[in-house]
C-alpha positions, 0 to 999 in steps of 0.5 A, a space after each residue: 236611396 230614393 225610391 222615386 227621384 223627383 226633378 226638384 230633389 235632383 235640382 236641390 242636390 246639384 245646386 247645393 253641391 255646387 255651392 260646396 255643401 256635403 251630400 249628407 247635409 243635402 240628403 238630410 235637408 231633403 228628408 226634412 218636412 220643411 223641404 216638403 213644405 217649401 216644394 208645396 209653396 213653390 207649386 202654389 206660386 207656379 200655379 197662380 202665376 200660370 193661371 195669371 198668364 193664361 188670363 192675360 193671354 186670353 185677352 189678347 187672343 184674335 177675334 173669331 173669323 167672320 163667317 162667309 156668305 158664299 160658302 158653307 162651313 168646312 168640317 175641320 178637326 178641332 185644334 189640338 188639346 194643350 198638354 204639358 211638357 214633362 220638363 221634370 225629366 230634364 236634369 237641371 244644370 247638366 249642360 247649357 241649353 241647346 242653341 235654337 235654330 233661328 227661323 228663316 224664311 223658306 223660299 218654295 222655288 229653291 227647296 224640295 217639298 218634304 212629306 211624311 207620317 207617324 204618332 201623336 206627341 205634345 199638343 201645344 200649338 206652335 206660333 204662326 206668322 202668316 205671310 201676305 197673299 201672293 200671286 203664285 199662279 204662274 207656278 201652277 197650270 192655269 185652270 181656265 183662260 178666264 180673267 182671274 177673279 179679284 182677291 177676296 177680303 178673306 183673312 190669312 189663315 194661321 196654321 198650327 202644329 203640335 210641338 215635337 220631342 227630339 228622337 221621338 216618333 211624332 205626328 200632328 195635323 196641320 190645321 188652322 188655329 181657328 175654325 174656318 168658314 171659308 173652303 181652302 186647299 193646302 197646295 204645298 208645304 216646305 219642311 227643312 230637310 234636316 228636321 226629318 219630318 214629312 207632310 202627308 197631303 192625304 192625311 193632312 199631317 206632319 210626321 216622322 222622328 225629329 233628328 234635331 232640336 230647336 225652332 224650325 220654319 215651315 212654309 205653307 202655300 194655300 188657296 181659298 176656293 173662291 180665289 185664283 191667287 195663292 197665299 203663304 203662311 209660315 209657322 214655326 215648329 218647336 222640337 224640344 230636347 229629349 230628356 234621355 239625352 240630357 243625362 250625363 254618364 260620368 264615371 265613378 272615381 276609381 281611386 276612391 275607397 271601396 270603388 267597384 264597377 258601375 255595372 255588373 252581370 253574371 249567368 250561371 247554368 246548373 243541372 236543375 236550375 239556372 241563375 242570371 243577375 245584373 246590376 246597373 248604376 242609376 242615371 241619377 248617380 251616373 249624372 253626378 259621377 257617384 257610385 253604384 250602391 247596389 250589389 248581388 251574388 248568385 251561385 249554383 251548388 253542383 253537389 247539392 243542386 241548390 241555387 243561391 241568390 242575394 240582392 242588396 241595395 245600399 242607401 245612397 245617402 250613406 258614405 260607404 253603402 256601396 261596401 255595405 251591400 257588397 259585404 252582405 252579398 259576399 258574406 251571406 253567400 259564403 255562409 249559405 255555401 258552407 252550411 249547405 255543403 256540410 250536410 245541411 241540405 239533406 236535413 232541409 230536403 227531408 223536412 221539406 218533403 215531410 211538410 209538403 206531403 202532409 199538406 197535400 194529404 190534408 194531414 191533421 193541422 197540428 201535425 202539419 204545423 209541427 212539420 212546417 216549424 221543423 222546416 223553418 228551423 232548418 232554414 233558419 240556421 241557413 238563411 236567417 243566420 246568413 243575415 246575422 253573419 253579414 251584420 257581424 262582418 259589417 261591424 268588423 269593417 266599421 272598426 277598420 275605417 276612421 270615424 266610420 259608423 254602422 249607419 254609413 254602411 246601411 243597405 237592404 238585404 234580400 237573401 234566398 235559396 231555392 231547390 227543385 225536388 220531385 214533390 215541388 220547388 222549395 223557395 226561402 228568403 230573408 227580406 229586410 228593406 224595400 225592393 221585392 222577392 217573389 215566386 212567380 208562376 205564369 199560370 198561378 200568379 205571384 207569391 211574395 216572400 216578405 213585405 216592403 219596409 216603408 219609412 215615415 217619409 217617401 223614399 225611406 226604408 229599413 236596413 240590415 242592422 243589429 235590430 234586424 238580426 235578433 232571434 225574433 226578427 230573424 224568425 219573423 223575416 224568414 219566409 218559405 214555401 214549397 211550390 208545385 209550379 214555379 216559372 221564376 224566383 225573382 229578387 229585385 232592388 227598388 230601382 226595378 220594383 218602383 217603376 214596374 209596380 209603382 205602389 205596394 198594392 200593385 206589387 201583390 197583383 199577378 197581372 203586374 208580374 205578368 207584364 214584367 215577365 213578358 217585357 223582360 222575357 221578350 228582351 232577354 229571352 230568359 226561358 226561350 234561348 240558348 243558355 249562354 253568358 250573353 243572357 246576362 248582358 241582355 238583362 243588363 241592357 234591359 235594366 236601362 229601360 226608361 221610366 219617368 222619375 225613376 233613376 235609382 240603381 237597378 239590380 235584379 236576380 232570377 232563378 229559373 
């Protein structure tokens, strides 16, 4: 289960799997410090070679243009800054490289002038092949009847534009690759129609959304102001592939043991609470046809008005983690339901009310703490014991599979309950592993009900096992409180928390939760729309958001 998949790790997976190596061996290799040292060496080699390339290129650059004695310098925008492409987002070995469109000489008299506008993308100048000066004055109305002046010895201008990315908004100035001291005017630009770009002669920029990838010739007709003859220049614009289109979506093997759908979503409407959840297989899994390791369970108990939400993230490097996460979600749900339906909700509610009122009345600290511990004991038997019974169920499953070990079912566990009372909303959770569990208020910020378990190496975490269901561990990991203002109670796997928060420090910042809620609510209309099953599908669609380097399974459950 990788928190942040990198291009090199993905490349290593694909390359080594194609050579017959097992996924488990590859994961151990990538987690070994030697692999990290190898990556550092590779980066060093690449940087040295790149610097050598820049040095060799600078020696062959064209000399600056000679200043004109007849015209003042023209104020021109500086050439664009060079920006690196994000090639790390292209999954290696996914498919053959797309064929580039060979450059062709465009003829102005047979093509229609294309014009347009949009955004600033990459700043790597495309190569330009200047054309010879040509006498195209016959195509323009004569300015005077005087005899044309002789063509000056001005050097041809080499025009440049930024490279573009297919299916992404693009805008780039059409400018000389060097500052010009001679005044000039662009008269016409011919862009291949299939490219989907247009030229705006007022803004002197090319813009649009490139429809195809490859190299395309753009023909420019221009003139120096002290000449009456036109000149031609042809530049090539490169449209690189869109990384989103490079990811494959191979279905998982339905005939495999413990197969389950590659995505799932559910909406539950209750009297005082609503719940919605969605889970989607990550791009890195879909690209190679592997399984969705995440899972969830949500339910509203109509008799007692409790909401139950559980999220589990199976370790991608473990053979049956997809089943481990499923067992955790199913078993924890059944235990909590049976407990709350057997008279326990009254005891929890009474303990929650006593604790909340004592805290509000500034009762003696010792007495308040005593009431808090009474509430903890009631929740312990409901929420914490759900984690214990999940481990017991996994151990039973291990005994049914030949050569299986408990580690093969490794999964995180986020187990929670929630109920609205007249004195506030009680939220409680048991949290082991990464991801996040938070009580969010749009006016008061975020309250986390646990901490992220980070391993020794990047991407490592803890999982629900026998060590995490001892009496001490169960008590330590149980977090709860009574809140007077709750917008939503949210549980998510690291496939969502990593791209949306990036660091553990940001996970505790309210403004990052504000941004998440605004983004998600705008797409899903969680609290502003009719309560229908369509909300679950909208949440599932939202999970497909693009985040560079984050392509793990994504699961989120919301109680509101």
